[in-house]
MIKOLZA-378618 format. One record per residue (C-alpha): x, y negated, z; residue number from 1; chain; residue in three letters. Coordinates in nm, 4 decimals, padded with zeros to 6 digits. Layout:
residues N
+----------+----------+----------+-----+-------+-----+
:        x :        y :        z :   n : chain : res :
+----------+----------+----------+-----+-------+-----+
:        X :        Y :        Z : NUM :     A : ALA :
...
+----------+----------+----------+-----+-------+-----+
end
This chain:
residues 67
+----------+----------+----------+-----+-------+-----+
:        x :        y :        z :   n : chain : res :
+----------+----------+----------+-----+-------+-----+
:  05.8853 :  02.3897 : -07.9727 :   1 :     A : MET :
:  05.7434 :  02.7235 : -07.8568 :   2 :     A : GLN :
:  05.6692 :  02.9570 : -08.1485 :   3 :     A : VAL :
:  05.5997 :  03.3305 : -08.1253 :   4 :     A : THR :
:  05.6782 :  03.5764 : -08.4031 :   5 :     A : VAL :
:  05.4198 :  03.8519 : -08.4364 :   6 :     A : PHE :
:  05.5495 :  04.1671 : -08.6042 :   7 :     A : LYS :
:  05.3239 :  04.3352 : -08.8588 :   8 :     A : ASN :
:  05.4560 :  04.6841 : -08.7891 :   9 :     A : ASN :
:  05.3121 :  04.7086 : -08.4388 :  10 :     A : GLY :
:  05.6286 :  04.6175 : -08.2488 :  11 :     A : ARG :
:  05.6189 :  04.3624 : -07.9708 :  12 :     A : ASN :
:  05.6093 :  03.9935 : -08.0460 :  13 :     A : SER :
:  05.9116 :  03.7786 : -07.9694 :  14 :     A : GLU :
:  05.9980 :  03.4103 : -07.9417 :  15 :     A : PRO :
:  06.1076 :  03.2449 : -08.2670 :  16 :     A : TYR :
:  06.4844 :  03.2077 : -08.2874 :  17 :     A : SER :
:  06.6403 :  02.9948 : -08.5575 :  18 :     A : ILE :
:  06.9737 :  03.1661 : -08.4851 :  19 :     A : GLU :
:  06.8214 :  03.5086 : -08.5514 :  20 :     A : LYS :
:  06.6589 :  03.3820 : -08.8714 :  21 :     A : LEU :
:  06.9918 :  03.2375 : -08.9900 :  22 :     A : ARG :
:  07.1794 :  03.5618 : -08.9149 :  23 :     A : LYS :
:  06.9143 :  03.7660 : -09.0975 :  24 :     A : THR :
:  06.9221 :  03.5446 : -09.4073 :  25 :     A : ILE :
:  07.3009 :  03.5368 : -09.4062 :  26 :     A : LEU :
:  07.3180 :  03.9173 : -09.3818 :  27 :     A : ALA :
:  07.0653 :  03.9595 : -09.6646 :  28 :     A : ALA :
:  07.2641 :  03.7257 : -09.8902 :  29 :     A : CYS :
:  07.5942 :  03.8931 : -09.8118 :  30 :     A : LEU :
:  07.4345 :  04.2334 : -09.8681 :  31 :     A : ASN :
:  07.3658 :  04.1394 : -10.2306 :  32 :     A : ILE :
:  07.7206 :  04.0032 : -10.2633 :  33 :     A : ARG :
:  07.6468 :  03.6310 : -10.2551 :  34 :     A : VAL :
:  07.9745 :  03.4495 : -10.1756 :  35 :     A : PRO :
:  08.0139 :  03.3602 : -09.8066 :  36 :     A : GLN :
:  07.9930 :  02.9817 : -09.8514 :  37 :     A : HIS :
:  07.6838 :  03.0103 : -10.0731 :  38 :     A : SER :
:  07.5189 :  03.2528 : -09.8299 :  39 :     A : ALA :
:  07.5805 :  03.0154 : -09.5394 :  40 :     A : GLU :
:  07.4454 :  02.7231 : -09.7386 :  41 :     A : SER :
:  07.1321 :  02.9173 : -09.8350 :  42 :     A : ALA :
:  07.0742 :  03.0284 : -09.4749 :  43 :     A : ALA :
:  07.1128 :  02.6703 : -09.3509 :  44 :     A : ASP :
:  06.8701 :  02.5346 : -09.6108 :  45 :     A : MET :
:  06.6062 :  02.7998 : -09.5396 :  46 :     A : VAL :
:  06.6333 :  02.7498 : -09.1637 :  47 :     A : CYS :
:  06.6007 :  02.3727 : -09.2042 :  48 :     A : LYS :
:  06.2912 :  02.4137 : -09.4225 :  49 :     A : ASP :
:  06.1305 :  02.6670 : -09.1861 :  50 :     A : VAL :
:  06.2011 :  02.4421 : -08.8881 :  51 :     A : ASP :
:  06.0430 :  02.1431 : -09.0655 :  52 :     A : ASN :
:  05.7428 :  02.3531 : -09.1681 :  53 :     A : TRP :
:  05.6905 :  02.4700 : -08.8090 :  54 :     A : LEU :
:  05.7072 :  02.1119 : -08.6812 :  55 :     A : LYS :
:  05.4524 :  01.9983 : -08.9411 :  56 :     A : ASN :
:  05.2171 :  02.2871 : -08.8582 :  57 :     A : ILE :
:  05.2335 :  02.2020 : -08.4886 :  58 :     A : GLN :
:  05.1559 :  01.8361 : -08.5612 :  59 :     A : ARG :
:  04.8622 :  01.9390 : -08.7773 :  60 :     A : MET :
:  04.7179 :  02.1660 : -08.5056 :  61 :     A : PHE :
:  04.7682 :  01.8959 : -08.2453 :  62 :     A : LEU :
:  04.5840 :  01.6475 : -08.4696 :  63 :     A : PHE :
:  04.2974 :  01.8929 : -08.5266 :  64 :     A : ILE :
:  04.2762 :  01.9716 : -08.1543 :  65 :     A : HIS :
:  04.2634 :  01.6021 : -08.0608 :  66 :     A : ILE :
:  03.9880 :  01.5240 : -08.3118 :  67 :     A : LYS :
+----------+----------+----------+-----+-------+-----+
end
């Protein structure tokens, strides 16, 4: 799955990285003092949901393009 992240602050775009997303969510949780195991669980759940959403969006665009 090839997904590009476009930054809204004018910086360059970059390829989507689930590892980067997970690290960012984990850091945000730990920054507000969420316990490590809960932060890891939250990061895993969010990444899973984002990954599923991206797959569904791609299927939808493929379906629209084919029609």
